All heavy atoms as a GROMACS GRO file, in nm:
protein
  576
    1MET      N    1   7.567  10.613  -8.708
    1MET     CA    2   7.548  10.613  -8.857
    1MET      C    3   7.640  10.708  -8.923
    1MET      O    4   7.697  10.673  -9.024
    1MET     CB    5   7.390  10.622  -8.884
    1MET     CG    6   7.374  10.586  -9.019
    1MET     SD    7   7.380  10.415  -9.030
    1MET     CE    8   7.314  10.397  -9.188
    2ILE      N    9   7.640  10.832  -8.863
    2ILE     CA   10   7.724  10.941  -8.935
    2ILE      C   11   7.879  10.898  -8.927
    2ILE      O   12   7.949  10.920  -9.021
    2ILE     CB   13   7.698  11.082  -8.868
    2ILE    CG1   14   7.558  11.110  -8.900
    2ILE    CG2   15   7.800  11.174  -8.921
    2ILE    CD1   16   7.510  11.235  -8.819
    3ILE      N   17   7.908  10.841  -8.819
    3ILE     CA   18   8.057  10.798  -8.797
    3ILE      C   19   8.088  10.697  -8.892
    3ILE      O   20   8.192  10.692  -8.949
    3ILE     CB   21   8.089  10.754  -8.652
    3ILE    CG1   22   8.065  10.883  -8.563
    3ILE    CG2   23   8.225  10.706  -8.639
    3ILE    CD1   24   8.065  10.854  -8.404
    4ALA      N   25   7.990  10.590  -8.908
    4ALA     CA   26   8.026  10.489  -9.013
    4ALA      C   27   8.041  10.529  -9.153
    4ALA      O   28   8.115  10.489  -9.221
    4ALA     CB   29   7.916  10.387  -9.003
    5ARG      N   30   7.967  10.642  -9.187
    5ARG     CA   31   7.973  10.697  -9.318
    5ARG      C   32   8.100  10.775  -9.334
    5ARG      O   33   8.155  10.770  -9.443
    5ARG     CB   34   7.852  10.790  -9.348
    5ARG     CG   35   7.731  10.729  -9.373
    5ARG     CD   36   7.621  10.828  -9.407
    5ARG     NE   37   7.490  10.761  -9.392
    5ARG     CZ   38   7.379  10.824  -9.367
    5ARG    NH1   39   7.376  10.958  -9.362
    5ARG    NH2   40   7.276  10.764  -9.354
    6ALA      N   41   8.146  10.840  -9.223
    6ALA     CA   42   8.271  10.916  -9.233
    6ALA      C   43   8.385  10.819  -9.253
    6ALA      O   44   8.490  10.863  -9.304
    6ALA     CB   45   8.288  11.003  -9.118
    7ALA      N   46   8.381  10.694  -9.196
    7ALA     CA   47   8.500  10.609  -9.199
    7ALA      C   48   8.509  10.544  -9.328
    7ALA      O   49   8.611  10.489  -9.360
    7ALA     CB   50   8.480  10.498  -9.082
    8ARG      N   51   8.410  10.538  -9.410
    8ARG     CA   52   8.414  10.460  -9.529
    8ARG      C   53   8.509  10.505  -9.629
    8ARG      O   54   8.586  10.423  -9.689
    8ARG     CB   55   8.274  10.471  -9.604
    8ARG     CG   56   8.183  10.376  -9.540
    8ARG     CD   57   8.045  10.380  -9.622
    8ARG     NE   58   7.938  10.312  -9.535
    8ARG     CZ   59   7.812  10.328  -9.551
    8ARG    NH1   60   7.775  10.420  -9.633
    8ARG    NH2   61   7.729  10.264  -9.476
    9PRO      N   62   8.536  10.639  -9.648
    9PRO     CA   63   8.648  10.686  -9.737
    9PRO      C   64   8.787  10.644  -9.690
    9PRO      O   65   8.871  10.606  -9.761
    9PRO     CB   66   8.631  10.838  -9.754
    9PRO     CG   67   8.492  10.865  -9.700
    9PRO     CD   68   8.455  10.745  -9.603
   10VAL      N   69   8.810  10.643  -9.552
   10VAL     CA   70   8.935  10.596  -9.498
   10VAL      C   71   8.957  10.461  -9.528
   10VAL      O   72   9.077  10.417  -9.569
   10VAL     CB   73   8.937  10.631  -9.353
   10VAL    CG1   74   9.068  10.577  -9.292
   10VAL    CG2   75   8.923  10.779  -9.326
   11LEU      N   76   8.865  10.370  -9.504
   11LEU     CA   77   8.871  10.228  -9.533
   11LEU      C   78   8.901  10.203  -9.676
   11LEU      O   79   8.966  10.111  -9.715
   11LEU     CB   80   8.741  10.154  -9.474
   11LEU     CG   81   8.739  10.171  -9.316
   11LEU    CD1   82   8.598  10.094  -9.284
   11LEU    CD2   83   8.842  10.092  -9.245
   12ALA      N   84   8.813  10.279  -9.759
   12ALA     CA   85   8.829  10.258  -9.909
   12ALA      C   86   8.967  10.288  -9.956
   12ALA      O   87   9.023  10.224 -10.046
   12ALA     CB   88   8.729  10.331  -9.988
   13ARG      N   89   9.035  10.393  -9.902
   13ARG     CA   90   9.173  10.420  -9.946
   13ARG      C   91   9.279  10.316  -9.903
   13ARG      O   92   9.386  10.317  -9.951
   13ARG     CB   93   9.214  10.558  -9.894
   13ARG     CG   94   9.139  10.678  -9.964
   13ARG     CD   95   9.209  10.798  -9.925
   13ARG     NE   96   9.217  10.819  -9.782
   13ARG     CZ   97   9.143  10.912  -9.709
   13ARG    NH1   98   9.048  10.966  -9.774
   13ARG    NH2   99   9.161  10.918  -9.586
   14GLY      N  100   9.244  10.237  -9.795
   14GLY     CA  101   9.346  10.144  -9.747
   14GLY      C  102   9.444  10.199  -9.652
   14GLY      O  103   9.551  10.142  -9.631
   15ALA      N  104   9.415  10.313  -9.590
   15ALA     CA  105   9.504  10.381  -9.495
   15ALA      C  106   9.527  10.288  -9.372
   15ALA      O  107   9.632  10.291  -9.321
   15ALA     CB  108   9.449  10.508  -9.450
   16ILE      N  109   9.420  10.222  -9.342
   16ILE     CA  110   9.434  10.148  -9.211
   16ILE      C  111   9.521  10.016  -9.234
   16ILE      O  112   9.595   9.962  -9.154
   16ILE     CB  113   9.291  10.110  -9.158
   16ILE    CG1  114   9.221  10.239  -9.106
   16ILE    CG2  115   9.303  10.001  -9.042
   16ILE    CD1  116   9.095  10.223  -9.055
   17ARG      N  117   9.510   9.956  -9.340
   17ARG     CA  118   9.576   9.836  -9.381
   17ARG      C  119   9.740   9.868  -9.378
   17ARG      O  120   9.803   9.776  -9.351
   17ARG     CB  121   9.544   9.782  -9.525
   17ARG     CG  122   9.407   9.709  -9.527
   17ARG     CD  123   9.395   9.653  -9.662
   17ARG     NE  124   9.349   9.755  -9.743
   17ARG     CZ  125   9.375   9.764  -9.872
   17ARG    NH1  126   9.439   9.670  -9.940
   17ARG    NH2  127   9.342   9.870  -9.943
   18ASN      N  128   9.771   9.983  -9.425
   18ASN     CA  129   9.920  10.010  -9.428
   18ASN      C  130   9.986  10.064  -9.304
   18ASN      O  131  10.097  10.094  -9.305
   18ASN     CB  132   9.943  10.099  -9.559
   18ASN     CG  133   9.907  10.036  -9.682
   18ASN    OD1  134   9.917   9.917  -9.701
   18ASN    ND2  135   9.864  10.124  -9.780
   19THR      N  136   9.914  10.078  -9.196
   19THR     CA  137   9.968  10.142  -9.077
   19THR      C  138  10.083  10.046  -9.022
   19THR      O  139  10.172  10.111  -8.964
   19THR     CB  140   9.857  10.154  -8.969
   19THR    OG1  141   9.789  10.038  -8.938
   19THR    CG2  142   9.754  10.262  -9.010
   20ARG      N  143  10.074   9.916  -9.028
   20ARG     CA  144  10.181   9.834  -8.965
   20ARG      C  145  10.302   9.872  -9.029
   20ARG      O  146  10.412   9.866  -8.971
   20ARG     CB  147  10.135   9.688  -8.979
   20ARG     CG  148  10.229   9.603  -8.904
   20ARG     CD  149  10.196   9.459  -8.917
   20ARG     NE  150  10.256   9.410  -9.039
   20ARG     CZ  151  10.275   9.293  -9.078
   20ARG    NH1  152  10.236   9.188  -8.993
   20ARG    NH2  153  10.337   9.256  -9.180
   21LEU      N  154  10.306   9.887  -9.168
   21LEU     CA  155  10.429   9.910  -9.240
   21LEU      C  156  10.482  10.064  -9.218
   21LEU      O  157  10.599  10.081  -9.218
   21LEU     CB  158  10.420   9.886  -9.389
   21LEU     CG  159  10.378   9.731  -9.420
   21LEU    CD1  160  10.348   9.738  -9.572
   21LEU    CD2  161  10.484   9.646  -9.391
   22ALA      N  162  10.387  10.144  -9.192
   22ALA     CA  163  10.425  10.286  -9.178
   22ALA      C  164  10.490  10.306  -9.053
   22ALA      O  165  10.581  10.397  -9.042
   22ALA     CB  166  10.296  10.372  -9.190
   23HIS      N  167  10.461  10.242  -8.949
   23HIS     CA  168  10.529  10.266  -8.807
   23HIS      C  169  10.661  10.201  -8.796
   23HIS      O  170  10.742  10.225  -8.712
   23HIS     CB  171  10.426  10.211  -8.709
   23HIS     CG  172  10.309  10.298  -8.699
   23HIS    ND1  173  10.304  10.439  -8.668
   23HIS    CD2  174  10.174  10.268  -8.721
   23HIS    CE1  175  10.178  10.482  -8.673
   23HIS    NE2  176  10.099  10.383  -8.704
   24GLY      N  177  10.681  10.099  -8.886
   24GLY     CA  178  10.822  10.034  -8.884
   24GLY      C  179  10.845   9.945  -8.756
   24GLY      O  180  10.964   9.934  -8.714
   25HIS      N  181  10.746   9.882  -8.703
   25HIS     CA  182  10.758   9.790  -8.585
   25HIS      C  183  10.810   9.654  -8.634
   25HIS      O  184  10.780   9.618  -8.739
   25HIS     CB  185  10.626   9.767  -8.518
   25HIS     CG  186  10.573   9.883  -8.447
   25HIS    ND1  187  10.617   9.928  -8.327
   25HIS    CD2  188  10.474   9.968  -8.471
   25HIS    CE1  189  10.563  10.036  -8.292
   25HIS    NE2  190  10.462  10.061  -8.371
   26PRO      N  191  10.894   9.598  -8.557
   26PRO     CA  192  10.950   9.457  -8.597
   26PRO      C  193  10.840   9.360  -8.579
   26PRO      O  194  10.740   9.387  -8.522
   26PRO     CB  195  11.067   9.443  -8.495
   26PRO     CG  196  11.029   9.524  -8.374
   26PRO     CD  197  10.958   9.644  -8.426
   27GLU      N  198  10.870   9.258  -8.639
   27GLU     CA  199  10.763   9.138  -8.636
   27GLU      C  200  10.764   9.079  -8.493
   27GLU      O  201  10.870   9.086  -8.423
   27GLU     CB  202  10.818   9.017  -8.723
   27GLU     CG  203  10.796   9.064  -8.870
   27GLU     CD  204  10.658   9.079  -8.920
   27GLU    OE1  205  10.562   9.010  -8.866
   27GLU    OE2  206  10.632   9.178  -8.998
   28ASN      N  207  10.649   9.038  -8.451
   28ASN     CA  208  10.631   8.983  -8.318
   28ASN      C  209  10.667   8.838  -8.318
   28ASN      O  210  10.573   8.753  -8.336
   28ASN     CB  211  10.486   9.015  -8.270
   28ASN     CG  212  10.470   9.163  -8.236
   28ASN    OD1  213  10.572   9.228  -8.195
   28ASN    ND2  214  10.352   9.204  -8.249
   29THR      N  215  10.788   8.798  -8.322
   29THR     CA  216  10.833   8.661  -8.312
   29THR      C  217  10.879   8.622  -8.174
   29THR      O  218  10.881   8.709  -8.081
   29THR     CB  219  10.937   8.624  -8.421
   29THR    OG1  220  11.048   8.716  -8.388
   29THR    CG2  221  10.895   8.664  -8.565
   30VAL      N  222  10.924   8.503  -8.156
   30VAL     CA  223  10.970   8.456  -8.021
   30VAL      C  224  11.087   8.536  -7.986
   30VAL      O  225  11.186   8.571  -8.064
   30VAL     CB  226  11.000   8.299  -8.038
   30VAL    CG1  227  11.064   8.262  -7.901
   30VAL    CG2  228  10.882   8.227  -8.064
   31TYR      N  229  11.093   8.589  -7.865
   31TYR     CA  230  11.198   8.680  -7.795
   31TYR      C  231  11.217   8.815  -7.884
   31TYR      O  232  11.309   8.884  -7.839
   31TYR     CB  233  11.340   8.602  -7.803
   31TYR     CG  234  11.350   8.481  -7.716
   31TYR    CD1  235  11.361   8.358  -7.771
   31TYR    CD2  236  11.333   8.490  -7.578
   31TYR    CE1  237  11.366   8.246  -7.697
   31TYR    CE2  238  11.335   8.389  -7.498
   31TYR     CZ  239  11.353   8.261  -7.553
   31TYR     OH  240  11.361   8.145  -7.469
   32ASN      N  241  11.118   8.850  -7.958
   32ASN     CA  242  11.124   8.977  -8.023
   32ASN      C  243  11.004   9.052  -8.002
   32ASN      O  244  10.975   9.152  -8.069
   32ASN     CB  245  11.147   8.961  -8.169
   32ASN     CG  246  11.191   9.086  -8.229
   32ASN    OD1  247  11.247   9.171  -8.161
   32ASN    ND2  248  11.182   9.093  -8.363
   33ASN      N  249  10.909   9.013  -7.902
   33ASN     CA  250  10.789   9.085  -7.879
   33ASN      C  251  10.783   9.171  -7.759
   33ASN      O  252  10.686   9.220  -7.713
   33ASN     CB  253  10.668   8.978  -7.867
   33ASN     CG  254  10.694   8.873  -7.772
   33ASN    OD1  255  10.793   8.864  -7.708
   33ASN    ND2  256  10.592   8.789  -7.739
   34MET      N  257  10.894   9.185  -7.681
   34MET     CA  258  10.913   9.268  -7.572
   34MET      C  259  11.019   9.364  -7.596
   34MET      O  260  11.114   9.337  -7.668
   34MET     CB  261  10.945   9.189  -7.432
   34MET     CG  262  10.832   9.085  -7.408
   34MET     SD  263  10.691   9.185  -7.352
   34MET     CE  264  10.627   9.088  -7.230
   35PRO      N  265  11.020   9.484  -7.532
   35PRO     CA  266  11.127   9.580  -7.546
   35PRO      C  267  11.264   9.550  -7.468
   35PRO      O  268  11.345   9.639  -7.462
   35PRO     CB  269  11.058   9.707  -7.496
   35PRO     CG  270  10.961   9.662  -7.397
   35PRO     CD  271  10.910   9.532  -7.444
   36PHE      N  272  11.260   9.424  -7.412
   36PHE     CA  273  11.385   9.392  -7.333
   36PHE      C  274  11.403   9.249  -7.362
   36PHE      O  275  11.336   9.170  -7.419
   36PHE     CB  276  11.369   9.416  -7.192
   36PHE     CG  277  11.235   9.377  -7.137
   36PHE    CD1  278  11.220   9.242  -7.109
   36PHE    CD2  279  11.131   9.457  -7.125
   36PHE    CE1  280  11.100   9.193  -7.052
   36PHE    CE2  281  11.000   9.416  -7.065
   36PHE     CZ  282  11.000   9.282  -7.026
   37ASP      N  283  11.539   9.206  -7.335
   37ASP     CA  284  11.577   9.069  -7.367
   37ASP      C  285  11.560   8.981  -7.232
   37ASP      O  286  11.616   9.020  -7.121
   37ASP     CB  287  11.720   9.080  -7.403
   37ASP     CG  288  11.762   8.935  -7.452
   37ASP    OD1  289  11.682   8.845  -7.491
   37ASP    OD2  290  11.896   8.913  -7.450
   38TYR      N  291  11.496   8.878  -7.240
   38TYR     CA  292  11.477   8.782  -7.128
   38TYR      C  293  11.512   8.643  -7.165
   38TYR      O  294  11.459   8.541  -7.099
   38TYR     CB  295  11.324   8.793  -7.084
   38TYR     CG  296  11.221   8.776  -7.189
   38TYR    CD1  297  11.181   8.632  -7.203
   38TYR    CD2  298  11.173   8.864  -7.257
   38TYR    CE1  299  11.086   8.614  -7.294
   38TYR    CE2  300  11.080   8.850  -7.356
   38TYR     CZ  301  11.036   8.717  -7.374
   38TYR     OH  302  10.945   8.685  -7.473
   39ARG      N  303  11.607   8.621  -7.248
   39ARG     CA  304  11.656   8.488  -7.282
   39ARG      C  305  11.729   8.427  -7.167
   39ARG      O  306  11.731   8.305  -7.143
   39ARG     CB  307  11.738   8.497  -7.403
   39ARG     CG  308  11.661   8.533  -7.522
   39ARG     CD  309  11.746   8.536  -7.653
   39ARG     NE  310  11.666   8.593  -7.755
   39ARG     CZ  311  11.721   8.628  -7.864
   39ARG    NH1  312  11.844   8.604  -7.897
   39ARG    NH2  313  11.641   8.690  -7.965
   40ASN      N  314  11.805   8.508  -7.086
   40ASN     CA  315  11.878   8.459  -6.973
   40ASN      C  316  11.810   8.492  -6.845
   40ASN      O  317  11.804   8.603  -6.810
   40ASN     CB  318  12.025   8.518  -6.971
   40ASN     CG  319  12.109   8.460  -6.869
   40ASN    OD1  320  12.067   8.388  -6.779
   40ASN    ND2  321  12.240   8.499  -6.869
   41PRO      N  322  11.750   8.392  -6.782
   41PRO     CA  323  11.649   8.418  -6.667
   41PRO      C  324  11.729   8.487  -6.550
   41PRO      O  325  11.683   8.566  -6.484
   41PRO     CB  326  11.600   8.294  -6.628
   41PRO     CG  327  11.623   8.202  -6.752
   41PRO     CD  328  11.744   8.244  -6.812
   42LYS      N  329  11.858   8.447  -6.520
   42LYS     CA  330  11.922   8.501  -6.419
   42LYS      C  331  11.961   8.651  -6.435
   42LYS      O  332  11.934   8.732  -6.345
   42LYS     CB  333  12.054   8.428  -6.384
   42LYS     CG  334  12.025   8.290  -6.327
   42LYS     CD  335  12.157   8.215  -6.310
   42LYS     CE  336  12.120   8.074  -6.257
   42LYS     NZ  337  12.245   7.992  -6.243
   43THR      N  338  12.003   8.692  -6.558
   43THR     CA  339  12.026   8.824  -6.587
   43THR      C  340  11.896   8.912  -6.582
   43THR      O  341  11.904   9.026  -6.531
   43THR     CB  342  12.099   8.829  -6.720
   43THR    OG1  343  12.204   8.750  -6.716
   43THR    CG2  344  12.139   8.976  -6.751
   44PHE      N  345  11.799   8.840  -6.638
   44PHE     CA  346  11.678   8.918  -6.635
   44PHE      C  347  11.621   8.941  -6.486
   44PHE      O  348  11.578   9.048  -6.461
   44PHE     CB  349  11.567   8.837  -6.711
   44PHE     CG  350  11.431   8.904  -6.709
   44PHE    CD1  351  11.405   9.021  -6.768
   44PHE    CD2  352  11.330   8.836  -6.641
   44PHE    CE1  353  11.273   9.088  -6.768
   44PHE    CE2  354  11.211   8.899  -6.626
   44PHE     CZ  355  11.181   9.015  -6.712
   45ALA      N  356  11.634   8.838  -6.403
   45ALA     CA  357  11.601   8.864  -6.261
   45ALA      C  358  11.675   8.968  -6.187
   45ALA      O  359  11.620   9.049  -6.115
   45ALA     CB  360  11.615   8.728  -6.193
   46VAL      N  361  11.805   8.970  -6.222
   46VAL     CA  362  11.885   9.076  -6.156
   46VAL      C  363  11.844   9.216  -6.210
   46VAL      O  364  11.842   9.310  -6.126
   46VAL     CB  365  12.040   9.052  -6.189
   46VAL    CG1  366  12.121   9.162  -6.152
   46VAL    CG2  367  12.075   8.934  -6.118
   47LYS      N  368  11.826   9.225  -6.330
   47LYS     CA  369  11.779   9.364  -6.389
   47LYS      C  370  11.648   9.407  -6.330
   47LYS      O  371  11.627   9.518  -6.302
   47LYS     CB  372  11.780   9.350  -6.547
   47LYS     CG  373  11.917   9.340  -6.614
   47LYS     CD  374  11.900   9.331  -6.754
   47LYS     CE  375  12.042   9.324  -6.821
   47LYS     NZ  376  12.026   9.319  -6.967
   48ILE      N  377  11.552   9.315  -6.320
   48ILE     CA  378  11.422   9.352  -6.274
   48ILE      C  379  11.424   9.384  -6.132
   48ILE      O  380  11.359   9.478  -6.093
   48ILE     CB  381  11.319   9.248  -6.319
   48ILE    CG1  382  11.165   9.298  -6.310
   48ILE    CG2  383  11.321   9.129  -6.221
   48ILE    CD1  384  11.137   9.389  -6.423
   49VAL      N  385  11.502   9.319  -6.055
   49VAL     CA  386  11.518   9.343  -5.912
   49VAL      C  387  11.580   9.482  -5.895
   49VAL      O  388  11.536   9.567  -5.810
   49VAL     CB  389  11.586   9.231  -5.829
   49VAL    CG1  390  11.633   9.271  -5.692
   49VAL    CG2  391  11.498   9.108  -5.838
   50ALA      N  392  11.688   9.499  -5.963
   50ALA     CA  393  11.757   9.631  -5.960
   50ALA      C  394  11.661   9.745  -5.988
   50ALA      O  395  11.657   9.854  -5.936
   50ALA     CB  396  11.882   9.637  -6.051
   51TYR      N  397  11.583   9.728  -6.109
   51TYR     CA  398  11.490   9.836  -6.140
   51TYR      C  399  11.381   9.872  -6.051
   51TYR      O  400  11.353   9.979  -6.018
   51TYR     CB  401  11.428   9.782  -6.286
   51TYR     CG  402  11.330   9.882  -6.349
   51TYR    CD1  403  11.366   9.996  -6.408
   51TYR    CD2  404  11.188   9.855  -6.340
   51TYR    CE1  405  11.275  10.081  -6.464
   51TYR    CE2  406  11.094   9.942  -6.378
   51TYR     CZ  407  11.134  10.051  -6.454
   51TYR     OH  408  11.052  10.133  -6.502
   52CYS      N  409  11.326   9.764  -5.985
   52CYS     CA  410  11.209   9.778  -5.888
   52CYS      C  411  11.275   9.835  -5.768
   52CYS      O  412  11.208   9.916  -5.688
   52CYS     CB  413  11.147   9.650  -5.865
   52CYS     SG  414  11.047   9.588  -6.005
   53SER      N  415  11.396   9.788  -5.723
   53SER     CA  416  11.452   9.838  -5.594
   53SER      C  417  11.492   9.976  -5.609
   53SER      O  418  11.467  10.064  -5.525
   53SER     CB  419  11.579   9.755  -5.573
   53SER     OG  420  11.559   9.631  -5.548
   54LEU      N  421  11.549  10.028  -5.724
   54LEU     CA  422  11.564  10.170  -5.751
   54LEU      C  423  11.438  10.246  -5.744
   54LEU      O  424  11.436  10.350  -5.690
   54LEU     CB  425  11.659  10.188  -5.884
   54LEU     CG  426  11.683  10.328  -5.910
   54LEU    CD1  427  11.788  10.384  -5.812
   54LEU    CD2  428  11.748  10.347  -6.043
   55GLY      N  429  11.341  10.204  -5.816
   55GLY     CA  430  11.220  10.281  -5.819
   55GLY      C  431  11.158  10.283  -5.676
   55GLY      O  432  11.089  10.390  -5.644
   56PHE      N  433  11.172  10.184  -5.592
   56PHE     CA  434  11.114  10.198  -5.452
   56PHE      C  435  11.204  10.293  -5.367
   56PHE      O  436  11.150  10.355  -5.280
   56PHE     CB  437  11.107  10.063  -5.400
   56PHE     CG  438  11.053  10.053  -5.256
   56PHE    CD1  439  10.925  10.051  -5.247
   56PHE    CD2  440  11.138  10.048  -5.152
   56PHE    CE1  441  10.855  10.049  -5.117
   56PHE    CE2  442  11.078  10.036  -5.032
   56PHE     CZ  443  10.941  10.038  -5.005
   57ALA      N  444  11.334  10.298  -5.398
   57ALA     CA  445  11.427  10.369  -5.313
   57ALA      C  446  11.434  10.525  -5.340
   57ALA      O  447  11.460  10.589  -5.252
   57ALA     CB  448  11.563  10.311  -5.315
   58ILE      N  449  11.396  10.559  -5.461
   58ILE     CA  450  11.403  10.697  -5.501
   58ILE      C  451  11.322  10.792  -5.409
   58ILE      O  452  11.390  10.895  -5.362
   58ILE     CB  453  11.348  10.713  -5.643
   58ILE    CG1  454  11.465  10.670  -5.737
   58ILE    CG2  455  11.329  10.862  -5.678
   58ILE    CD1  456  11.434  10.668  -5.873
   59PRO      N  457  11.207  10.765  -5.363
   59PRO     CA  458  11.142  10.862  -5.268
   59PRO      C  459  11.212  10.882  -5.133
   59PRO      O  460  11.227  10.982  -5.079
   59PRO     CB  461  11.007  10.804  -5.246
   59PRO     CG  462  10.978  10.708  -5.366
   59PRO     CD  463  11.108  10.665  -5.408
   60PHE      N  464  11.271  10.756  -5.077
   60PHE     CA  465  11.348  10.765  -4.963
   60PHE      C  466  11.474  10.836  -4.967
   60PHE      O  467  11.504  10.919  -4.883
   60PHE     CB  468  11.368  10.623  -4.911
   60PHE     CG  469  11.237  10.541  -4.868
   60PHE    CD1  470  11.191  10.455  -4.960
   60PHE    CD2  471  11.170  10.575  -4.754
   60PHE    CE1  472  11.069  10.383  -4.939
   60PHE    CE2  473  11.057  10.514  -4.734
   60PHE     CZ  474  11.007  10.400  -4.820
   61ILE      N  475  11.531  10.829  -5.082
   61ILE     CA  476  11.655  10.888  -5.112
   61ILE      C  477  11.631  11.042  -5.123
   61ILE      O  478  11.711  11.121  -5.062
   61ILE     CB  479  11.731  10.846  -5.230
   61ILE    CG1  480  11.782  10.687  -5.213
   61ILE    CG2  481  11.850  10.935  -5.276
   61ILE    CD1  482  11.826  10.632  -5.337
   62ALA      N  483  11.523  11.080  -5.193
   62ALA     CA  484  11.491  11.218  -5.200
   62ALA      C  485  11.451  11.286  -5.066
   62ALA      O  486  11.490  11.397  -5.042
   62ALA     CB  487  11.382  11.242  -5.310
   63ALA      N  488  11.391  11.208  -4.976
   63ALA     CA  489  11.341  11.256  -4.859
   63ALA      C  490  11.470  11.275  -4.760
   63ALA      O  491  11.477  11.376  -4.690
   63ALA     CB  492  11.248  11.152  -4.796
   64ALA      N  493  11.567  11.179  -4.761
   64ALA     CA  494  11.683  11.189  -4.692
   64ALA      C  495  11.767  11.321  -4.736
   64ALA      O  496  11.817  11.386  -4.652
   64ALA     CB  497  11.761  11.069  -4.700
   65TYR      N  498  11.772  11.345  -4.863
   65TYR     CA  499  11.836  11.451  -4.920
   65TYR      C  500  11.778  11.590  -4.878
   65TYR      O  501  11.844  11.668  -4.825
   65TYR     CB  502  11.852  11.446  -5.071
   65TYR     CG  503  11.894  11.558  -5.135
   65TYR    CD1  504  12.039  11.588  -5.130
   65TYR    CD2  505  11.823  11.661  -5.200
   65TYR    CE1  506  12.090  11.702  -5.187
   65TYR    CE2  507  11.873  11.772  -5.262
   65TYR     CZ  508  12.003  11.797  -5.251
   65TYR     OH  509  12.053  11.910  -5.304
   66GLN      N  510  11.647  11.596  -4.887
   66GLN     CA  511  11.579  11.714  -4.836
   66GLN      C  512  11.594  11.738  -4.697
   66GLN      O  513  11.612  11.847  -4.646
   66GLN     CB  514  11.432  11.698  -4.868
   66GLN     CG  515  11.407  11.708  -5.030
   66GLN     CD  516  11.441  11.827  -5.093
   66GLN    OE1  517  11.446  11.941  -5.031
   66GLN    NE2  518  11.495  11.829  -5.215
   67LEU      N  519  11.585  11.636  -4.613
   67LEU     CA  520  11.604  11.650  -4.461
   67LEU      C  521  11.754  11.702  -4.432
   67LEU      O  522  11.767  11.776  -4.345
   67LEU     CB  523  11.569  11.515  -4.389
   67LEU     CG  524  11.431  11.486  -4.381
   67LEU    CD1  525  11.394  11.346  -4.326
   67LEU    CD2  526  11.356  11.595  -4.307
   68ASN      N  527  11.845  11.639  -4.499
   68ASN     CA  528  11.990  11.677  -4.472
   68ASN      C  529  12.010  11.811  -4.525
   68ASN      O  530  12.089  11.890  -4.460
   68ASN     CB  531  12.081  11.577  -4.540
   68ASN     CG  532  12.089  11.450  -4.468
   68ASN    OD1  533  12.069  11.435  -4.348
   68ASN    ND2  534  12.132  11.340  -4.541
   69LYS      N  535  11.957  11.849  -4.627
   69LYS     CA  536  11.961  11.984  -4.686
   69LYS      C  537  11.911  12.092  -4.592
   69LYS      O  538  11.975  12.204  -4.563
   69LYS     CB  539  11.898  11.996  -4.818
   69LYS     CG  540  11.922  12.121  -4.893
   69LYS     CD  541  11.877  12.123  -5.039
   69LYS     CE  542  11.717  12.138  -5.038
   69LYS     NZ  543  11.670  12.156  -5.174
   70SER      N  544  11.791  12.061  -4.536
   70SER     CA  545  11.741  12.156  -4.440
   70SER      C  546  11.800  12.164  -4.315
   70SER      O  547  11.814  12.262  -4.246
   70SER     CB  548  11.587  12.124  -4.418
   70SER     OG  549  11.581  12.005  -4.343
   71ALA      N  550  11.871  12.057  -4.260
   71ALA     CA  551  11.947  12.045  -4.147
   71ALA      C  552  12.077  12.132  -4.155
   71ALA      O  553  12.133  12.189  -4.065
   71ALA     CB  554  11.973  11.902  -4.093
   72GLY      N  555  12.129  12.115  -4.277
   72GLY     CA  556  12.253  12.199  -4.297
   72GLY      C  557  12.236  12.350  -4.306
   72GLY      O  558  12.328  12.420  -4.272
   73ALA      N  559  12.123  12.401  -4.339
   73ALA     CA  560  12.097  12.543  -4.332
   73ALA      C  561  12.100  12.599  -4.199
   73ALA      O  562  12.120  12.720  -4.169
   73ALA     CB  563  11.963  12.574  -4.402
   74ASP      N  564  12.061  12.525  -4.092
   74ASP     CA  565  12.055  12.574  -3.948
   74ASP      C  566  12.201  12.579  -3.889
   74ASP      O  567  12.214  12.668  -3.810
   74ASP     CB  568  11.980  12.474  -3.860
   74ASP     CG  569  11.839  12.474  -3.902
   74ASP    OD1  570  11.776  12.586  -3.953
   74ASP    OD2  571  11.764  12.371  -3.877
   75ALA      N  572  12.295  12.512  -3.935
   75ALA     CA  573  12.426  12.508  -3.874
   75ALA      C  574  12.507  12.632  -3.923
   75ALA      O  575  12.496  12.711  -3.996
   75ALA     CB  576  12.498  12.382  -3.924
   0.00000   0.00000   0.00000
């Protein structure tokens, strides 16, 4: 009940109604509702496979680098 009373002045001022304009987001229309372009399915597939492959490979690359670095110190 106390929270509802505290929210009344904010709602009365209209601060919540204007938040969409204040943040400057584009309209959510067709092909404009994602932060990436997926109009060409083949290009999108190549990009998503490259992104996921790189994300999967980073730990293995880091482990190989650390192992090679420690092996170089012994020589």
